[in-house]
N, C-alpha and C positions, 0 to 999 in steps of 0.2 A: 282199507276201504270198507265202508259199511255195505252189506248186501241185503237185498229185500228178502224177508222170509216169505215162503211160498204162500202161506195162508193170509198174508197181510198186504199182498201186492195191490197197488192201485192201477187201474187201467191207464196206460200211457197213450193219450190221443195223438201224440206227436209222431209216433212210430210210422204210421202209414203216410203221414205228410212228408216225412223225410225220404221215405222210399220213393214216393212220387217225384219229389224234387230231384233226387239223385238220378232216378231213371230218365227223367226228361233231359237233364244236363248231359248225361252219358250219350243219349241218343243224338243230341245236337253236336257233341264233339265228334261222334263217329260218322256223322253225315254231312256236316258243314265245314269245309276246309277253311273258310274265311274266319269263322268264329273260333275254330280250333287254333288257328294261327294267332289270333288276338289273345286267347287264353294262355298260350304258351309264352308269348312275348312278355306278358305282364306278370306271369307267375313262375316262369322257369327259374330265374335267379332266386326266387323265394324258396324254391324246392331244392336248391343246391345244384342246379344244372344250368348250363348256359342255354339261353333261349333257342339258339340255333340247333342244338342237339336234342331238344325235347321230343322232336318227332321220332327220333331213333329210340329214345328211352321209353316214352309213353306212347305206344302205338294205338292204344284204345282208350276210350273214356274211363273204362274200369280201372286200367292201370294208373291213370291220372288220379283217380280218387283213392287208390291204395297209397299212392305217394303222399297225398294230403293227410291221410290217416296216420302215416308214419311220421309226418312232420309236426303235426299238432297233437300235443298230449291231451288237450281239452277240446271236446267237441264244439263247445261254444266259440272257441277261437277259430276253429275251422269254418264254422258257419259265418262268422264275422268277416273272415278273409274272403269268402265267396260273395258276401254282400258288397264289399268294396271292389272286388274284381269285376263283378257284373255291372257295378256303377260306372267303372272306368270305361268299359266297352259299350255301355248303354244297351244291355241285352234285354230284348222283349220276346215274348212268345204269344201264342194265340193270335197270330196275324197282327202283332204289334199292339195288342190291347193290354196285355199284362206285363208289367215291369218285374223282372225276375228278382231284383234286389228287394222290392216290396214284399214279395212272397216269402223270401228268406227272412226278412225282418219279422213278419208275422209268425213264422215258424220259431224263430229264436225267442220271441216273447212267450210263445206257448211252452217252450222248454223251461223258461224261468217260472212260469205259473205252475207247471207240473212239479218242478223242484220245490216250490213253496209248499205245495200240498203234501209232498213226501215228508218234508221236515216237520210239518204240523203233526204228522203221525209218528214222528220219531224215527223216520226211515230216511232213505235218500242215498244217493251215491255222491259223497262229498269229494271235492277236489283236495280238501285238507286232509293230509295223511301224516300219521306218525306222532301225534301229540294228544291222543285220546285221554290219557290220564291227566295231563296238564289242562286240557280243555274242560274236563269235568270239574276239576278243582276251581278253575276261573269262574265257570258258570255258577257253581255252588256258592262261592264267596260273594259274587255279585247279588245273587238272589237271597241268600240267607244270613250272611254275616253282618250286614248293616254297616260295613266299613268300606273305606276307599281301598282300591287295589292298584298297586304298582307292579307292572311286569317289566323286569329289567334283565339285561344280559348283553353280551357282545353283539356287534353288528352282524347281520346275516343269520342270526339264530331263529328268526321267525317271530319276533315279539309282536309286530303289527299283524301278521297273519293269524296268530293265535287270538289276539284281541278281536280282530274282525270276525273270525269264525264264531267266537263266543257271542258277540253282538248280533251276528246273523241268527243264531239260535234264539236269542232273546226276542228279536223282532218277529221272526216267523212262527216260532213255536209258542212263545209266551205272550205275544202281543205288546211287547215293550216298544217305546220310542228310543232311538239312539241318535245322539248328535255327535258327529265325529269332527274334530278339529285337527287338521294336519298342520303342525307347528314348525315344520322345517323352514329354515331361513328366517324365523321370527326369534327375536332376542329379548323381549321384555314381557313382563306380566301384562302390560297394557295391551300388547298384541293378542295375548290369549283371551283376555276379558272381552275385547272388542270383537274378535272373531266369533266368540260364543254368542254374544248378544246379537250379532248379525244373523247367525244361524237361527236364533230364536225369533227373528223377525223385527228386531229393533232397528229403526232408522237413526243411527247415531248422529248423523249430520242434520237430521230434521229436528223439529221441536220435540224436546224430550219431556214435556209436561212441566208443570210448575215445580214439582218437588225436585226437579233437577237443580234448581237454584237453592232450594232449602237444604238439600243433602249434597252440597257441592263438595268437590274433591277435598279430602282431608289433608293431613300432612304430606302424604305421598301422592297427592293429587289424583288418586284413583278411588277415593272413598265413595263417591256417588256411583261410579260405574260398577264397582265391586258390589255395593249394596243392591244396585239394580239387578245385577246378575243373580245374586243370592236370592233375592225376592222372586225373580222369574223362575229360578230352580224350584223354589218352594211352592210355586203356584201350578206345578205340573199336575195334570188331571189323570195321567196314566203313568204306569211304572216307566221310569226314564233312566237312561244311562248317558252320562256325559263322558265322552272318550277323547282324552287329550293325548294325541299321538306325537311322539318325538319331541319331548320337551327339553332335550339336552341343551340347546343353545340358550334357552331361558334360564335353566339352572346354572349355566356357566356365567351369565351376565347379570341376572336379576334374582338370584336364589333367595335372598332374605325376604324380598317382597312376595315371591312365590310361596314360600313356606307359611308366611302370615296369612295369605289369602287361602291357601289350602286348609289351614286350621279353621278359618271361618266357614268355608264351604263344607268341610267334612263334619263339623259340629252340627250343622243344619241337617245333613243327610244321615248322620250316624244315630238314627232312632229306628230300631228294628220294628217297633210297633207302628211306625208312621205309614200311612196309606194315602196315596200311592207311594211306592218306593222311588227314591232318587239315589242313584249310585254314581260314583266317580271312578273312572278307569284311566290309568296313566301308563304310557310306555316311555322308557328311557334306557340308556346304556348303563347307567350307574344307579346305585341306591340313592334315595332321597334322605332317609333317616340315617345319616352317616356321621353325625357329631352330636354333642350334648344338647346344643340348642335345638336341633331338629328333633331329637328325641323328646325334649321338653314340650315342643309345640305340637307334635303329632302323635304323642303317646296314646295308644289304644284307639287311634282314629284311622290307621291305614295298615294294610297287610302288604308286605313286600315279597314278591314271588320271582325268584331268579330262574330263567331257563338257560340251559346249557346245550351242549351237543345232544343229538338224539341218542336214545338207547340203541344198542346194537340191532335188536329185532326191528325197531321202528325205522332205523336207517336203512336196513335191508328192504323192508316193505316199500319205503319211499323210492328206493333205487329201482326195484323191479316194477313198481306201478307206473313209473314215469319214463323209464328208458325204452320200454317196448322193444327190447333187443331180440333180434332173430338168431343171435349167436348162442351157442351152447357155452355157458360161462361157468368156470369153476367157482364154487363159493368162496374159496380162499382169495381168488382174484378180486371178487367184489369187495370182500372185507378189507383187502389192502387198499383198494381205491377209496373206500370210505375212511380209512385212516388218513389218507392224504387230504381228504375233505374235512378232517376233524369232526366228522359227523354233523357238520354244519349244513342245515337245510338249503341255504342259498347256493353253497358250493356243490351239493349233491344235485340239485335241480339244474345247475349250469352244466355239469358234466353229463347228466342224463340226456339233456337236449343235444349235446354234442354227439352222443351215440345215436340218438333218434334221428337226427337230421343229417347224418353223414354216413359214410360207409366204414367208419372206424369201429373195430371190435373193442370190447372191454379190455382184452389182453393187450391190444396195441395201445390203447389209451393209457394203461398202467405203465407200459414201457416208457411212453413219453413223459409221464409224470415223474418217473424215476430219474430220467435224464435231466429234467428241468427243476428238480427239487431244490437245487442250490439257489434258484431265483426267488425263493420265498422271502418276502420282505417284511416290512413293519406293519402289515395290516392288523387290525384289531383281532381278526379271527384267523387262526392258523389254517392255512390251506386254501383260503378263498382266492387269493391272487392267481396261483397257477391254474386253478379250476376256471376262473373267469378268462384267463388267457387261452385255455384250450377251446372254450366255447366261442370266444371272439374270433380266433383264427379260423374257425369253421363256418363263420358267416361268409356270404359271398362278398366280393370286394366292395360293391356299391353300398351294401348295408354296413360294412365296417366303416367306410368313409362317412356315411350319414350319422352313425352312432357317435363318432368322434365329434362331429359338428354339433350334435345335440348336447354335448357336455358344456356348451357355452351357456346353457340355461342353469348350470349347476344343479342343485336339488330342488329349485323352485318349480312350481307347477306351471305348465304352459298348455296352450290350446292348439287346435289343429291349424288355425290360421298362422300362428307364429312358427309352427313346425314346417308348414308349407313354404313360408317365406324363407326359412333357413335353407331349404333344399333348392331355392331358386326357381320354384315352379309357379305357374300361373295361379293367382290367389283364388280363382273360381274352379277352373278345370283341374288344377293340380291337387285338390284336396283328396280326391278318391285315391290317387296313387300314394299320397302320403299316408292315408289310413291303411293301405296295404302294408306299407313299411312298418307302421306302428304295430299292427297286429303281429307281424313276423317278429319284431323285436320283443314284443310282450311275450310271445310264446317261448322265446329264449330267455326270458326273465331279465332282460336288459332294461325294459321300460315297464313302469307301473302305471296303472289306471286308477284314478281316484274312485274310492268306494263311497257310495251314497246310500244310507239306510232309509232315507225318506221315500225313495221310489225304486221300483225295479224295472222301469221302462228303459229300453235302450235308446229312446228318442232324445234323451237329454244330452246337452253338449258334454263332451268328455274333456277332462283335464289329465294330462300326462305328467310324469316326473321320472327322474332317474334316482335309483337307490344311492345313498351316500357312498357305499362301497364301490359302486359302478363309477361314480364320479371320481373317486379317489384313484381307481384303476386307470381311467382314461387320462386323468391329469398326469399321472406318472408316465404314461405312454407319450403324451405331448412333450414332456420334458426330455425324454430319452430318444425320441424318434423324430427327425426333422420333417418327414412327410406328414406325420400326425400334427406336428406344430403348425405346418402350413395349412392344413385343413382347418385347424382351430382358428387361425387368423382369418381364413376365408369366411368361416362362420361368423366371426366377430363383425366383419364388414356387413354381412347380411342382417345380423342382429341389430347393428347400429342403424342401418337403413330402415328396418321395419319399425323399431321403437322410436326413431326420430319422427316418422310419420304419425305414430300413435300419440306421442307427446304433443305434437302440433295440433292434432285433432282434439285432444282433451283441452288444451289451453284455449283454443279458439271457441270452444263450446262452454267454457267454464262459467260464464255469466248467463249464457242463453239457456243451457240445461244444467244448472248447478248440481242437482242431485246425481244425475247419471254420470256427469263428468267426475264428480267426487268419488263415486263408487268405482268407476273405471280406474281412476288414479290409485285408489287404495288397493284394488286387486292386482295392479301391475307395479306396485311400489318397489318390490325387490328387483324386478327386471329393470326399472327405470334407474335405480341406484347403480346397477351394474352397467347400464348403458353409459352413464357419465364416466364411470371408472374406465370402461373400455375406450371411450373417446379420448380421455387424457393419456392413456397408455398405448395408444395405437397411432402410429404416424400416418398422416394423410387422411384422417377421418373428418377433420374439421373442414367445412365448406363456407364460402362467403354467405352471410345471412342478410345483407342489406342490398340485394340486387334490384329489388323493385318493391312497390308498396305492400303487396300481400306478404312477401317474405319478411320485410322489415317488421310488419305488425305481428307476424307469427313468431319472430325471434323475441320481440318484446314480451309477448304473452308467455312464451316458453320460459323466459327468465323468471317470471313470477312463480312458476311451478317449482323451480329449483329450490326455493326456500322450503318447500314442503318435503323434499326427499333428500337434500344434502345438508350436512352441517356446515358451519361457517368456514371451517378449514377447507373443506372440499370445494365450496363455492369459490373461495379465494384462489385456490389452486386452478380451478376451471377458468376463472376470469384471466389469470396470468397466462394461461395456455392460449386463450383466445386473443389476448393483446399481442402476444409474441407472433401468432399466426398472421394477424392483420398487418402488423408492422413489417413482417418479413415479405409479405406479398403486396404491400402498399395499398391495402383496402382501407381507405381513410374512414369511411362510414362505419365499417366494422370495428376499427380501432376506437372510434368515439363511443360506439355502442358498448363495447366490453369495459371501457374505462368508466362510463357512467354506471354500469352495473356494479362495478367494483366500488365506486364512490358511494352508491346507495348502501352497499354492505357496510362500509366504514361508518356511514351515518347511523345505521341501525345499531351498530355495536358500540356506539359512543366513542369513536375514534375520529374526532372531528378535524384535528390538524391534518391527518392523512386525507380525509375527505376533501378539505379545502385545497390541498396541493393538487389533487387529481382534477378538480374543477378548473383550477388555474391552468393546468396542463391542457385540458380540453379546449379552453378558450384560445390558447396559443395555437393549438392544432387548427381550430376554426379560422384563425386569422392568417395562418401561414401556408396551409396545405390546400390544394385544389381537390374538390370532391365532385361527384356527379351532379347533374342538374338538379335544381331544387324540386323538380317535379316529383321525385321520389325520395329526396333527402329531408323533406320537411317533417316527416315523422320523427326522425332522430333529433332534429333541431327543436321540435315541439317538446320532446322529452327533456332535452337539456334545459330549456327555458323554465320548464315546470320544476325541475330539480333545483335550479338556481333560485327560483322564486320561493321554494319551500325553505331553503337555507336562509335566504334573506328574511323571510317571515320569522324563522326561529331566532334570528338575531335582533328582531324588533324593527327592522327596516320595512315597515308595512307598505309604504308608498311604492318603493322599488319592487317589493315582492309582487304587488298587484300588477305593475307594469310587465314583469316577467310572465306572470300567469295569464294575463290578457293576450300577450303575444303568443303564448303557447296555445291558448284557446282558438285564436284565429287560424293557426296552422292546422289544428285538429279539425276545425270546422270546414276545411277544404274538402274533407272526406266525411261528410256527416253520417253516412250509413256505415262505412267501414270502421269509423272511430267513435262510435257511440259510447262505448265503455270509457274511453279516454276523456271524452267530453264531460261525462258525468263526474269522473274523478277530478277534473279541473274545476268544475263548478264547486265541488266540495272543498277543494283547496282554497278557492277564493272566499268561500264562506268562512273558512278558518281565519283568514286574514281580517275579514270584517269583524269577526268575533274578538280578535285581539285588539282591534280598534274600539271595542265596546259598542259597535253598531249591531246589536243583537238581533233586531228585527230583520235587518238586511242579511245578516249571517244566516238566520233561519230560512230566509227566502232562497238563498243559494243552495243550502243543503236540501231543501225541498225540491229544487230543480234537479239536483243530482239524483235524488230518490226517484223522481219521475222518469228520468232517463234509464235508471237501473230497472225499473218496472217494465219499461218498454222492451228492454233487451232480453229480460228473462221470460222464458216460455213455461216456466215451472210455477204453477199457481200455489203450490203448497210449501215448497222449500224456499227459505229466505237465503238468498245468496250472500256471500261474504261482503261484497260492497254495500249491499242494502243494509246489512247489520250496522256497518260503520256510519252510513248516512243517517239512519234512525237514531243512533247514539248521539250524533252531532246535533240533530234537531232537538233532542231532549236537552242537551247541554245548553243550547241557545235559549230554549224555553226557561230553563232553570235560571239562567243569567237575567232574563227579562224579569222573572219573579223577584230576584234579588234587587234589581234596579228599582222596581216599583215598591219594594217593601217599605221604604222611607218616604214614599210620595203620598199624595193625597188620595190615591186610589185605595178603596177599601180592601180589606183582606179578603172578603168574600168575592169581590170582582177579580182579584188577583189569584185566588186559590186554584182556578182552573189551569193555570200555567204549570203549577206543581203537579197536578193530577196528570196532565198530558205528558209532562216530562217523565214521570215515573212509568207511565204506560210504554213510552218509547224505549226507555232503558230496559225494562223487563222483557219487552219483545225481542230486543237485540240480544240480551244475555241468554234467553231461553233457546235461541237459535245458534248459540255459540258455546256448547258445553265443554269444548276442549280446553284443557288447562294451558292457556297461551297468554302472551302479552296482550293480545287484543282483549281477551276476556278480563284480564287484570285491569285494564284501563276502564272498561265498562263498569266493572265492580267499584272502582274508585269513584267514578262519577256518581253512581247511584248511592254509594255509601255516604258521600257528602250531602246528597239531596236528603237522605234519611236523617242525617245529623241536623240539617236545617229544620226538619220537621220534629226534631227531638225524639225520633224513633231509634233510641240508642241501641237496642238489641240488633235490629236489622242493619244499622250502620256498622256496628262492630263486626258483624258476621261478614259483610261484604269486604271491609277493609282487611280483615284477617285473611280471608281467602286470597285477596290480591297479594298480600305479603307472602303467603305460602307458595303461590305460583311463581313469584319472582325469585324467591329463595331457591326454587328448584331449577328455574330456567336460565337465570342470568349469572354471568361470570363477574364477580366483583373486580374492580370498583365499577359501579354503574349508577347513573343518576336515577333511573327508575327504581332501583332497589333502595337507594337513599330516600327517595320520596315515599316509598311504601312505609318505611319506618317512621318518617316524620308525619305522614298522614295519620298514622295510628297514635303517635305521640300527641298531636294536636287534638285528635278525637278525645283521648283520655283527659286532657286538660280541660277541654270544653265541657265534658260530662262532669268532671270533678268540680268545676266552678258553678254547676247548676245547684242553686240553693235548695232545690226540692229533693236533692239526693242526700241520703243519710251520711253521717261523718265517716263511718267505717268504709263505705263504698267510695267516698271521695278520696280517702287516704290510699285505698287500693288503686284508684285511677291515677293518682299522681306517681305512685310507685311504678305502674306500668308505663306511664309517660316517660319517666326517667330511663327505664330500660330501653325503650325504643329510641330515645334520643342518644343514648350511649352507643347503640348499634349504628345509628346514622353518623355519629362522630367517627367511628372506625372506618366507615365507608368514605367519609370526607377526607380522612387522613391519607387514604390511598388514591384519592382523585375522583371520588364518586359525586362531587359537586364542585362548581366553580365559586370562587369568592364573589364573582359578579352576578351570580344567579339571584333573582329577586327573592327566592325562597330563603336564601342564606341568612339574612338578618333576622327573619322570623324564627329560623331554627335556633339561632343563638338565644333569642329572647325567650322562647318557650322552653328551651332546655334549662335556662336559668330559673324560670318560673317553677318548673317541676322540682328543681333542687331546693329552691327557697321554701316551697310548700312542705317539703319533706324535712326541712331544716338540716340538710345534708352538709357535711364538712367538705364535700367535693367541689363546692362552688368555685373556689379559687383555681383549682386544677382545670376546671372546665374553661374558665376565662383565659387561663394561660394557654390552653390548647388552641383556642380560636385566635389568640394573638399570634402564636407561632405559625399557624396556618396562613394568616393574612400576610405575615412577613415573608412567606416563601420558604420556610424552613423545611417543608416536606416535598418541595418541588422535584428534587432528584428522584426520590422514591416514586412519586406520582408518574413522572415520565417513564420510568421503567415499567410500572404496573400497567400503564396504558399504551405501551408500544405495541405496534401491530404484531411483531414477532412473538412477543410474550402472549398476546391475546390469542393468536392462531395456535400457538403451542398448547395453551389451555383448552382451546376449542377442540383440538385433535384429541387431547387426553380425555376430555369429557365425552366425546363421541365414542371413543374406544372402550371406555370403562363404564359409561352410563352413570357415573357417580355425580351427584349434584354438589354444589358448593353450599352446604347447609348453613354454616356460620361463616361470618366474615373473617377471612384470614387476610393478613395484610399483603399477601402476595397475589391476590386474585382480582380479576376484573371483569367487566361486562357491559351490556348495552345501556343506552341512555334514553331517558324519556323526559322531555322537558315538562316538568310540572311546576307550575308556579304556585307554590303554596301561598305565596303572598300576593294576592291579586293586587292590582294597582290601586285600590282605594283604601282609605283609612276606614276604620269602623264607623266613623261619623258620616262618611260619604255614602257608604252602602254596606250593609251588613253582609257578612259572609259572601263575598263576591266570588263568583265562579269564573274560572278563566279557561278559555280554550287555548290550547296551544297546538302548534303543529307538532306532529310527531317527528319532525325532522330535526335531526341533530345537525350541527354544522361542523365546521372543521376544527374548532379548538377544543381543548380538553374541557373547556367550561361550557360546552354546549349541552343543552338539554333537548329532549325530544318534545317539542311543544305538543300539548295535546289539549284538546278541548276538554280536558277532563279533570284537571286538577282544580278543585274548587277550594275556596278559602273557608275557614271555619269561623263561625260567629262565636264571639267570646262574651260571656256575660259580664266579665270584669272590664270596665271601661278603661282601666289602666293597662290592661293586657291586650293591646291592639293586635288583632290576629294578622291582618295583612296591611301593613302600612303602605301608603301610596308610593309607588315606585315612579321614577322618572323615565318615561318612555323615550327611546332614542328617536329623535326626529331627524331624518335624513333630509337636509335641505337640498342637497344636490341630487339630481335625478341620476339613477344608475343606468346608463344606456345599455342597450342589449349587448353591445360589444365591450362594455366595461369589464375589467377583470374583477376577480373575486376578492380584491384586497379589502374591500369594505367589510367582508365577512370576518376579518380578523379583529375588528373593533369589538369593544365590550358589548355584551348583549344582555343588558339588565332586563329588558322587557321580553325576554325570550320565551319563557314558558309559563304555562298556567295550568292547564288541566292535566290530566294524566292519561287521557285516552290516546294521545299521540297521533297527530295528523300526519303521518308521513307515509303515504303510499304513493305508488307511482304509476301504476298502470291499471290494473284492474282486479287483481285477486287479492285483496288485502293480504299483505304478507303475514299478518298475524293471524289470518283466518285459520279455522280449524279444519284442515283437510285430512290430515293424517290421523285418523282416529287413534292416536296412541299417546300415551301419557309419558311414561318414562322414555318412550321413543322420542318424544318431543325434545327431551334433553339431548338425545343422541343425534337426531336428524337435523335439528336446527336449534343450536344452543340458545340463540336468541330468537324469540318469535318475531316474525316479520309482522309487526303489528300495524294494523290499520287503525285503530283506535277509535276515538270518538272525536270530538271536534279536533281534528288534526288533519294535517294534510294526508296523513297516512290514511286518512280517511278515504282519500280516494283510493285508497288501497292500492293495490298492487302497483301503483305507480311508483312511488318513491320508496317503497319499503326497502 
């Protein structure tokens, strides 16, 4: 411990304040039996005594304070304990004028200010002991070396503590800024980048300025965010350290991406002459530069510093400075104890607090360690487990039970509200008691408190967490001890109850307060993921969700959030769990609700046969089972009709689709205030149907209605909610279609040009508010890319279409219609550009070569089932594939023709059925979620989501040039279904013989599909099914494809297929059908 030199001491203004506070409290304890009783009741067990015997042990206030000093090794912890204790009993002095807890808070702030002044002078009494040499090395490396620094070593060695102390010195003594990112429970580079940008003040879910689009995500879909972070790092105006703590999970799951990013970041910071300095500090258990590739990437850019057990002298100093033992201890006894600890700081601190907070002597403790040394298990750090066990056993029973319960949070950070709920206490009055427990557990080194370098005030909300070794210790206890397992199960029930309420709150506010809801969702993402896992693995946790209107609405909105936090496999498993629960208990509405949710999932992932079977099953249920009065069942029915309408729209049965959607709208309008979001989504879906009928003005009218409703719902003036993004996209698509329709009319180009301008503005507005690499963004980019192509802005068009392809290659499991369309869109783009006579011959040749490549990729997708032979785009794909080969004079033309002949004859049907089976898809989804690996290139065994894009809009080039088609993003039940989107537009071809979108025959359903009619019509061919690529398939209100989870690679993991709301699509109404 550092001592103040006599000639350099700074006057401590807090000494007299503490004496006065202590004196006043001792006097109160000695004179007021009621307050003394309250003090002992709430603090007796914290001091290791039963409350009823405190009066015998602590006869005076002075004795009580001596016990506190022996209990808390850090004075600040003692003061914080008193703050919470006096809060619990609401203690006032000065005739009720002065609140004691406020006086203590002011004193604690004075302590921190004084400590800050000491460190500015190079003095101070640090709590950090035993690593002086290492600390000096870390500080010197950060200040002078100009390289990044990795501190690595086994768990419990104090990596984070060393890094925090170094950063503390840099902040207080040298005036640096430090941004600390705790990355426990985070598994991707995307998490790291987004956490850091958020700390720097970026609102990732808000408009990210225009260069967000220009520097859109590159091949790994992180390009823009990484470049933005590096730019923000380079713009620092003061010396700054970026501290990435606990990157182990990211290294395990996303190491290659992390190394590439680290190289980029460190190259920027690795300039010694650069002013101000920017440094990178990382902690992990293992080395980063551990293979040839890592050495090549990070050579001369990073210093790796391993910390091991403390040196003997440092370990002894730590033991004596923290144990405060009153016993005469033989040095050899202490040395042997330290051997059991492996000189590990966490183990030493744990044992020292056992000595400090109990009546055990070091010699007695050593005997117990000897007796239990056979229990040492597979912990990373030798000796930690028995030391933790000693400390745990000396907690009072209530704290032991509570600590076991806290392990339900794993290593994720939690706040006082969640901790209070877990204890079963009142959410208002119980917080003070919970804080007392947390202070006590922190003093025993079981609980950690988040460190923030940006401020030193204690007024900020605290976030707590458990060290990974503590979680590991408690998990083992739950496996081996039935009582601990029961406590953990009890905690899971409280956890589920608390986060169920939180999820409902977020979902109901998602459109009203989109930014705050998104932030809340992101901060609690890890807990919400565990919430669903606990629900599926804990019997009796599911409750009926359709008991009344508010509950039904809440269940529907919560289902929209599942797409943001669960991957497809997890969602599928959850829906099966819900269906089984509903059938077992005869909850008919719940059964329909979970089956509809499952049908939407199938629709989204391009498994339409299974989707159709579920819809048919639901209709049978509606016809044969009795369910509660329509007074609160109409929300479920409205959702079913809307879903059925979307599927009919995707099949080209527009008249029947409108009938379904209008019936849905009537049911939602029974509750105009409660169901505003659903009403807006339904308007949007109707607009998509009119678009598909080529009634573009009317389509635009309904999308504008939807946008107006969304604006009324949202109370956030700056943040553009996910639904509004979709509606704006669809308005743009309808405007573009009007322009195309008028292009061959008598209306002059000048009079018509404003439609293009307005369309571009709407597209760009929606894209700028949707920076996340998702299917939604891909659809918007497709639509805008086609618009740019029609304007012959080739560079801009190519950029948008390429980004769309990269997103889909990362997110979708082949075979998938959306991925097929991404290749064919690019192929048609290159053909259109190659046929432009103003382009030089070399460029034209390059365009046809690129077109051939993309059509070859599309052909592989088709072979696996990535497109139906009945799809309107199919004939155009064949045609333009042939054009590309002819232009290149390729000898592959006959092979291409033979492939399409074989495909049309059904030669590949068996393989396609296997690739698109639900079991196969969910297996791949689970694998993708667990590995984070994307399906970069099409392999014939992989599959994915569909998006109906009708490359071939239904007009010939003579009827309308470059027609844009809106499709619903709804897939239907057959393998041939696409996800219609108002976004796949046709390409204008300068060659009159190369008709881009031949007119298709739209299916005219002469017979009206009554509301009670089965879904058999859905099995008919669906030529007119898709057109744009934005995908209109949403279903309630949060566009599934929206970008909530600010994570990129995590997108692949959390939801393999983005729940896209798209642009002119039903998805558009977003969360409805997604």
